One Martini backbone bead per residue (centre of mass of N, CA, C, O) as a GRO file, in nm:
protein
  102
    1UNK     BB    1   3.616 -12.889 -20.700
    2UNK     BB    2   3.510 -12.600 -20.610
    3UNK     BB    3   3.438 -12.399 -20.356
    4UNK     BB    4   3.102 -12.299 -20.274
    5UNK     BB    5   2.788 -12.201 -20.174
    6UNK     BB    6   2.672 -12.468 -20.352
    7UNK     BB    7   2.847 -12.667 -20.223
    8UNK     BB    8   2.910 -12.976 -20.088
    9UNK     BB    9   3.002 -13.176 -19.876
   10UNK     BB   10   3.084 -13.498 -19.851
   11UNK     BB   11   2.870 -13.563 -19.633
   12UNK     BB   12   2.629 -13.427 -19.767
   13UNK     BB   13   2.647 -13.583 -20.031
   14UNK     BB   14   2.614 -13.869 -19.907
   15UNK     BB   15   2.317 -13.810 -19.816
   16UNK     BB   16   2.182 -13.707 -20.102
   17UNK     BB   17   2.261 -13.891 -20.346
   18UNK     BB   18   2.052 -14.129 -20.321
   19UNK     BB   19   1.807 -13.949 -20.404
   20UNK     BB   20   1.923 -13.857 -20.702
   21UNK     BB   21   1.965 -14.157 -20.801
   22UNK     BB   22   1.780 -14.288 -21.060
   23UNK     BB   23   2.052 -14.382 -21.169
   24UNK     BB   24   2.330 -14.493 -21.235
   25UNK     BB   25   2.636 -14.344 -21.259
   26UNK     BB   26   2.710 -14.549 -21.523
   27UNK     BB   27   2.503 -14.467 -21.706
   28UNK     BB   28   2.478 -14.404 -22.042
   29UNK     BB   29   2.283 -14.139 -22.012
   30UNK     BB   30   2.505 -14.015 -21.845
   31UNK     BB   31   2.679 -13.703 -21.893
   32UNK     BB   32   2.656 -13.569 -21.611
   33UNK     BB   33   2.743 -13.481 -21.315
   34UNK     BB   34   2.539 -13.493 -21.046
   35UNK     BB   35   2.676 -13.286 -20.862
   36UNK     BB   36   2.682 -13.056 -21.074
   37UNK     BB   37   2.379 -13.040 -21.116
   38UNK     BB   38   2.305 -12.975 -20.823
   39UNK     BB   39   2.479 -12.719 -20.801
   40UNK     BB   40   2.327 -12.569 -21.024
   41UNK     BB   41   2.055 -12.566 -20.885
   42UNK     BB   42   2.153 -12.411 -20.637
   43UNK     BB   43   2.230 -12.159 -20.794
   44UNK     BB   44   1.954 -12.085 -20.901
   45UNK     BB   45   1.817 -12.056 -20.627
   46UNK     BB   46   2.014 -11.853 -20.493
   47UNK     BB   47   2.002 -11.635 -20.738
   48UNK     BB   48   1.723 -11.619 -20.892
   49UNK     BB   49   1.759 -11.740 -21.172
   50UNK     BB   50   1.763 -11.825 -21.477
   51UNK     BB   51   1.852 -12.087 -21.661
   52UNK     BB   52   2.017 -11.918 -21.886
   53UNK     BB   53   2.219 -11.794 -21.645
   54UNK     BB   54   2.399 -12.020 -21.628
   55UNK     BB   55   2.698 -12.089 -21.585
   56UNK     BB   56   2.956 -12.247 -21.783
   57UNK     BB   57   3.076 -12.427 -21.529
   58UNK     BB   58   2.828 -12.576 -21.584
   59UNK     BB   59   2.604 -12.742 -21.693
   60UNK     BB   60   2.371 -12.729 -21.900
   61UNK     BB   61   2.065 -12.598 -21.853
   62UNK     BB   62   1.901 -12.825 -21.987
   63UNK     BB   63   2.009 -13.055 -21.807
   64UNK     BB   64   1.923 -12.937 -21.536
   65UNK     BB   65   1.625 -12.910 -21.595
   66UNK     BB   66   1.561 -13.207 -21.666
   67UNK     BB   67   1.658 -13.326 -21.395
   68UNK     BB   68   1.473 -13.163 -21.214
   69UNK     BB   69   1.209 -13.281 -21.329
   70UNK     BB   70   1.267 -13.568 -21.242
   71UNK     BB   71   1.283 -13.513 -20.940
   72UNK     BB   72   1.003 -13.396 -20.907
   73UNK     BB   73   0.837 -13.639 -21.027
   74UNK     BB   74   0.974 -13.840 -20.798
   75UNK     BB   75   0.984 -13.688 -20.507
   76UNK     BB   76   1.269 -13.625 -20.382
   77UNK     BB   77   1.238 -13.367 -20.198
   78UNK     BB   78   1.024 -13.478 -20.008
   79UNK     BB   79   1.179 -13.725 -19.908
   80UNK     BB   80   1.420 -13.575 -19.795
   81UNK     BB   81   1.263 -13.399 -19.593
   82UNK     BB   82   1.145 -13.625 -19.423
   83UNK     BB   83   1.419 -13.757 -19.343
   84UNK     BB   84   1.557 -13.509 -19.221
   85UNK     BB   85   1.349 -13.459 -19.001
   86UNK     BB   86   1.375 -13.734 -18.863
   87UNK     BB   87   1.676 -13.713 -18.799
   88UNK     BB   88   1.661 -13.460 -18.622
   89UNK     BB   89   1.479 -13.585 -18.410
   90UNK     BB   90   1.670 -13.815 -18.329
   91UNK     BB   91   1.907 -13.633 -18.248
   92UNK     BB   92   1.753 -13.481 -18.029
   93UNK     BB   93   1.694 -13.728 -17.854
   94UNK     BB   94   1.987 -13.809 -17.812
   95UNK     BB   95   2.073 -13.545 -17.675
   96UNK     BB   96   1.881 -13.575 -17.432
   97UNK     BB   97   1.998 -13.838 -17.325
   98UNK     BB   98   2.290 -13.737 -17.284
   99UNK     BB   99   2.221 -13.513 -17.080
  100UNK     BB  100   2.096 -13.705 -16.861
  101UNK     BB  101   2.377 -13.873 -16.823
  102UNK     BB  102   2.554 -13.636 -16.679
   0.00000   0.00000   0.00000
């Protein structure tokens, strides 16, 4: 997978992937790579484009749209945001502790 403004690093993907996996990666109904679907969604958001304008090097727009609806209905993005905020707060506290120890 080529790097682009919408792709995540391996570490970033490792953090977000568990939130997005509503079924196992090897589930028979999964046709498209989850990471590619997520990158396609990020492209739509970043470009401000309509679903049908999704470039052909991503999964079909219908598949990306359907998976996005599943994520929205499952509350995935809200859960991710809550946990990311909490993690940033914890890291900030850890940074403060380390500064005081110097």
